[in-house]
N, C-alpha and C positions, 0 to 999 in steps of 0.2 A: 453353604458349602455343598449341601446335598443337591441343590439345583445345578451347580457346576459339574458335579460328578455324574448327575443323571442325564445331562444333555448329550455328552458323547455316547453314553450307553443307548440313549434313544435314537440318536442318529445312526449308530451302528446297527441297532435292531431294525430300523426302517430300511437301511441299505441291504441288510441280509434278506429281508422280506422281498425287496425289489429284485435282488439277484435270484432268489428262489422262484419268483414268479416268471422272470425272464427265462430261466433254465427250463421251467416246466412248459412254457409256451414253445420254446425251441424243441423240446422233446416231442411234443405233440405234432409240431410241424414236420420234424424229421421223420417221424414214424408214419404219418398218414399221407402227406402231400406227394412225396416222390413216387410211391407206387401208383397213385392216381395219374400223375403226369406220364409215367411210363406206359401204363395200360391204355389210357385215352389217346396219348400222343402217337404211339405206334399204330394203333388201330386207325386213327384218322388219317395219318400219312399214307397208310396202305390204300385207303379209299381214294386219296388224291392221285396216287400212282395209277390205280385202275381206271379212274375217270380220264386221266391224260392219255390213256391208250385207246379210248373210244374214237370213233371216226370224226366226231365234232372237234377234237383237239389234236389228234396225233400228227396231222400234217402241218401244224403251226409251230413256229420257232418258240413261241411262249410255252408250249407244252414241254419242251426240252428243259427250259429253266425251271418250270414248276416241278417237273419230275425230279430233277437234280436236287432242288431244295427239299422236297419231301423225303428223298432217300437220305440226304444229309441230316435232316432233323430226326428221322427214325433211328438212324445209327447212333446219333448223339445221345438220345434218350436211353438206348439199350446199353451203350458202353459207358459214357461219362456219368449220366444220372444214376445208373444202377450201382456203379462203383462208389459214388458219393453217398448214396443212400445206405449202403452196407457199412461205410465208414462211420457215419454220424449216428446210426441206429444200433450198431453192435460193436461194443468196445473190444479192442484187441483182435479184430478179425484180420487186420493187416499188420504183420510184424516187420519192423524195419530191416532186420537182418535177412529175412527170407524173400521179401519182395522189394529190395532196395532200388531196382531199376524200373519199376512199374511207373514211377512218377515221370520219368523222361518221356515215356509214351503218352501218359495221361495229359500232361500239360501241353505237349506238342499237339495232340489230337484235340483236346478241349478248346484251346485258344484258336486253333486253326479251323475247327468246325464252326465256331461262332462267327469268326471273321469271314469265312467262306459263305455262310448264309447271308450275311449282310451284303457281301460283294455280289452274290447272285441276284438278290433283290434289286440292288441299285442298277446292275446291268440290264435286268429284265425291264425295269421301268424306262430306262433310256431307249431300249430297243422298241418298246411300244410307242413311246413319244415320237421317235423318228418315223416309225411306220405310219402313224396317224398324221404327222406333219407333211411327210413326203410319200404319199401312197403309191405314186407312179415310179418313184426311184428306188424305194426300199421294198424288197421282196418279203411279203409277210409270211411266206411259207418256207423260208430258207432254213430247213431243219439242219442241214449239213453245217451251215455257218454257225448256228447256235451250239452244235456239238463241239466244234472246234473252239468256240469261245469259252465254254465251261471247262475245257481241258486247260486252256491258257490261264484262266482264273485260278484253277487249282494249283498250277505251278507257281503263280505269284504268291499264293497263301503259304505254300510249302517253304518258299524262300524266306518269307517274312517270319515264320514261326520256327525256323530250323534251330535257332539258338536254344530253345527249350530242351532239346536233346542233349545239351551240354550242362546246363546249370540247374535243372530241376531235381529236387530231392524231397523225401518224405518229411513232414513237419514233426516237431517234438510232440510227445504225448500230451503236453499241457494245452496244445491248440486243438480245438475240436471243430472249428468251422469249416475246415477243408482238410484234404489228405496231403496235398502237394503244394510246394511253393518253390521259388527260386532262391538259391543260396550261392552267390558268386564265390568262386574259389580263387580267382586271380584278380589282380588289380585292373587289368584291361577289361575283363568281363564285368567287374563291379562298376566301372565307369560306364560301360555300355548299358547296363541294367538301370542305373540310377540317373544317368544324364541323357542318354541317346534314346533308349527304348520308350520312355513315357511320351516324348515329343513325336517320335515316329508313329506310335500307336494312335496318339491324339490326332495327328495329321491324317492318318488313314481313315479313322472314324469320321472326322470332320468332312473329308472329301466325299465319303460315301453318303453321309446324311445330307449334305448340301446337294449332291447329285439327285438323291431321292426326292427332296423337296422341290427342286427345280423341275424335275421330270413330272412330278404330280401336278404342278401348276400348268405345265404344257398340256398334260392329258385333260385336265379340266377345261382349259381353253378350247382344245380341239373337240371335246364332246359338245360344247356349246356351238362351235362352228359347224359341227357335223349335223346338229339338229336344224340349224338355219339352212345348211346346204340341201338337206333332204326336202325341206319345205319349198325351196326355190326349184328343185327338180320336179316336184309335183305340180307346181304352177306352170312350168314350161313344157310339161309332157304333152299337153293338148296342142301346142303350137309347134311341134317338132317338124323340121324340114328334113325329109328323107334323103335329100341330096347331100346332106352332111352326115352320112352314116358313120364315117370315121370318128368325127368328134363325138357323136352319140355313143359309140362303143367305148371311147376313152372315159366319157362321163359316167357311163354305166359301171365301168371297172372301178372308178374312184368311189362311186356310191356303194358298191358291194364291199370294197375294202374297208371303207369308213364304218359301215354297218357291222362288219365282222369284228373290227377292233373295238367298236363301241361297246360290245357285249363283254369284252375282256377287261377294258380299262377300269371299270368300277372294282373288279376283283383286285387288280394291282394297287389301286389307290387305297383300298381298305387294308390290304396286307402291309403295305409300306408304312401307313400311318400307325397301325397297331405295333409294328416292329419298332418304330421310333419311340413310342410310349413305353414299351416294355424293356427295351435294351438300353435306353439312354440313362436311367438311374444307376445301373451297374457300372457304366463307364464313368459317371460322375463320382461314384463311390471309390473307384480305383484311383481316380485323379486326386481326390481328397486324401486318401491314405498314403499317397506317394509311394506305393508298393513297399511299405514298411511293415514287416511282420509284427512289430510291437503295437501297431495300431489296433490289432484285434484282441488285445489282452482283456479289455473291459467287456463284460457281458452285453452291454448295450451295443457295442460295435459288432459283436458276433451276431446279434439279432439283425442289425442293419445289413451285414453281409449276406445272411441267409435270405432275407426278404428280397433284396435286389437280385441275388443269384437265382432264386426260384422264379422271379419275374422274367429273367432272361430265358429260362427254359420253358416257362409258360408260353412264350412266343412260338415255340416249336410245336405246340399242341393246338393253338387256336386258329392257325391258318385255314384249316378245313372249314371251320365255322364261318370265317370271314368269306370264303369262297361260296359257301352255302347261302349266305344272306345276300351277297352282292351279285352273284352270277346266276342268271336264269338259265343260261346254257349249261352251266355246271350242274344245276339241279336236274335238268332233263337227262344229262349223261349219267348222273348218279342213279336215276330211276332205271335206266337201261342196265346198269351194272347189277343192281339188285334183282331185276327181272331175269337177267342171264344167270345169276347165282341160284335163283329159285327154280327156274324153268329150263335152263340150258339154252343153247343156241337155237334148237328147234322151236322152243317156246317163244323166243324173241322173234323169229321169222314168222311164226303163226300170228303173233300179235301185230306185226307190221303188215302182214297180208290182210288181216281183218280190217285194219285201219285204212289200208289202200282200197279195199273193196268198197267200203262205205264212201270214201271220197270219189271213187270211179262212178258209182251209181249216181251220186249227186251231180257229177260232171256230165254224165249222159243225159240226166234230166234237164240240166241247164242248156245243153245243145238242142234238145227237142223243143224247148221253150224259146230260145234266143237264137237259133240258127247256129252259126259258127263262132259266136262270141264266147271266149274262154272265161269261165267263172273264176272263183278265188283260186289262188295258187295251190300247187300240189303240196300235200303234207310231207312229201319226201324231199323237198328242196330245203337246203340249209339257209341260214341268214345271209350267207354270202352269195346265194343264188345257184350253187352247185348241187347236183343230185347225189344222193347216197349211192355209192357204187354197188352195194349189195341189193338194192331194190330195183325192180323193173322199170323200164321207161314208161311213164304214164301215157304216152302217145301210141304205144303198141296196141295191136288188136287184142280184144278181150281173151281170145283163145290162146294167145302166145305167152302171156306173162305167167299163167298158172304153172306151166311145165318148167319154166326157168327158175321160179322162185321157191317152189316146194320140192 
């Protein structure tokens, strides 16, 4: 008899220990991780914005998408993550009677922010895939077109998430995993939330994820083709017929365009792959829960929600590190940003002038040894073959560029 009575007591004891461990783990995660996300994420996204304003990126349509994504991520961390952190870490900081309308904005903005980020990434990968596939037909520097596109995407997301302004309310005090949830007040809205919205959101995410995967495949294929294309250009350069100058100019443009996009493609591939890894678990968790508030009554489900939720917002912090690892052009521009912060514009110009002076001396020495044969390319030329507009023309006389640059 004692064994029968002790078994439930043992099971209850083990269950209480498990719940206490889960709650302790959640408390540590809620107290420590959100402030780290906010601090690191906002700082890194500010660096992305500054890099996208440098001359290496500012004239490219990709910079518009990357800047928009960075602003979107930084605001999300400042607004949504800060609100979530205050709710889960400090009991009673939000009172239902005093801030009853806050959830309408938070749900509308939180869902819209995440969906907008996914849509921006998918559109950006499609834009680069088309630019690499059709370099003569797609203008790689169409900044105006990219700005119009991000506005259209914003309107699409607003229309998709507008219903949160109607049905979002603050959760009961017994629920601690989040601050807001949807509570339908009418039968029509309940039907929409239970039957229509899950399939609509699933179709939206599936379309975006499939688009990202297909675009990444195209980018990888075009990078391989680009390497083979450059190799064929080098082989044919010695046998060039000057009577076909027009074809040569077209080939040179394609070569410059492919090389320019080749430096950006790894950044996009890395960003999109990491986004799929970090956002997909949260989407699966929402599908499993079927948007049912009762799903999160158990402590284990609360832990599951918190882990996938923080993975979703971690994606808004790591984009900078992906760019840093995969983009050589991004690293060079970041050095310029740091140099400008430390030395100012005058220090940047002096550094450029010193670099140019060293190159010019080597070039003059090459002329004296080899006649009119041009040595290695100018350090002022970008990977696309264009010269930095703030730097002097390297073919000007030595006495001319000093007064124009300093």
